[in-house]
N, C-alpha and C positions, 0 to 999 in steps of 0.2 A: 502494499499500499503506499501509495507517495505522498505526502500531506504537501498540498499547497500552501498555505497558510496559516501560522498561530495566534487563531483573534486573542485570546487569554490565555492565561497559563496560571492554576494556582494550587493548591497541595489540600487535597481531598481524604476525608476519612471512608475507610470501606464503606460505613454506612451512608454518605454523601454518594459514593459511585455508584452502590446498590440504585440507592432513589436515582440517580439519573437514567441507568442501565433499564429499571423497571416503565421513565416516563417516557424513553424513547422508545420501546417495543410498543406499550399503550399509542402514539402517536403514528405508531405507523410505517415509522421509520426503516423497519425490517423484512420489509414486502420485499418477495420476489421481483427481479427486473428481469426482462426474459430479451437481451440481448448481448451485446460483442462481450461485455464487459462482464458475461454470466460467471466466471471463474474467478475475478477478483470479489465479486459481489459476495461470492462463496467462503470467499477466505476469510472477507468485512461481518459475515454471517456468524462462523466457527469461533473466532476471537470475541466478540461481542456474548456469544452464546459462555465459553469459557469463562471469560469476565463476573456474568450474571453468575455464573453455578460460585465461580469463587467468593464471590461476596457475599451471597447469598449464604455459605458453610460457614466463613468467617467473620462477618461484623457480628459484633457481639450487642451494640446499640443502637438503637434508632438515630436517622440521622440530625436531629434536633437533639436528642441527650449527645451524643458526641462531639458536638459543636460547643456547647453548653460547657461539657467535659473541659472544652478546650480553652474556651473564653476566657474559665475557671483557674486553669494550671499555666495561663499566658500572666495570669496578674501575680505569679511566685517569682520568687527568682531565679535567673541562669537558668528562663526557660524561653527556647526558639517553639516557632508555632511548627516548625517539620518535625522535633523531638513531641510536643505536646500532640501532634494526630497520631506518629507511633504509638503512644500512651495509650490515646486514646481506641485506636485500633487494637493493640495487643493487652490492657486490661490488667495490667502487673497485679499480682497478689504479695510477694515477699521484695524484701530490699533487693534479695540478689538479684532477678528482675530489673528491678529498675536500674540497679546499678549495669546491668545487661546493658539496654537501653542509652545509658549516659558513656558506654568502653570507647566510644569513636571521638568524644570530646576531648578537650584540654584542660578541662576543669573537673576537679570533685566534689561531687557533692555531701553536705554536711548530712548528719543522720537527722538531723533534723527535719530538711529539705524532702528527705526522703520520706519522712514520716508525713508531713505534710500531701506530698504527693498521693500517697500512698493512702489517707483521710479523703483527698476529692475522688480519688478513684472508685473508694468505698462506698460513696454517697452516691454515685451512681449506675454501681452494680447490683445496690440493692433495688431501683427503681423497676 
């Protein structure tokens, strides 16, 4: 598939991607086209189907809840949007899981910061 132009770019959670794929399916964007590009359309449908299966299987929250969790996490110190999205997707339950998410960062978290992150995650996990 050749991308002609990127209109916008932002980081999405799995739940948000799931909602977008579901909306596209409902709007009829995956209807079959019987023309010269039949093979290319086949690949697109396959990729979308696989993406939809993945998001359905691994999304742990709804789109609104995951975005609310991200906004709450962004209020904490040493938090980037990419890391907040990763935390919302993975929903870590232990300190070691949070440390693993921050493993590539150039700084380490204090125990208090890890506890704050786990508290935020626990709020949304019970809902």
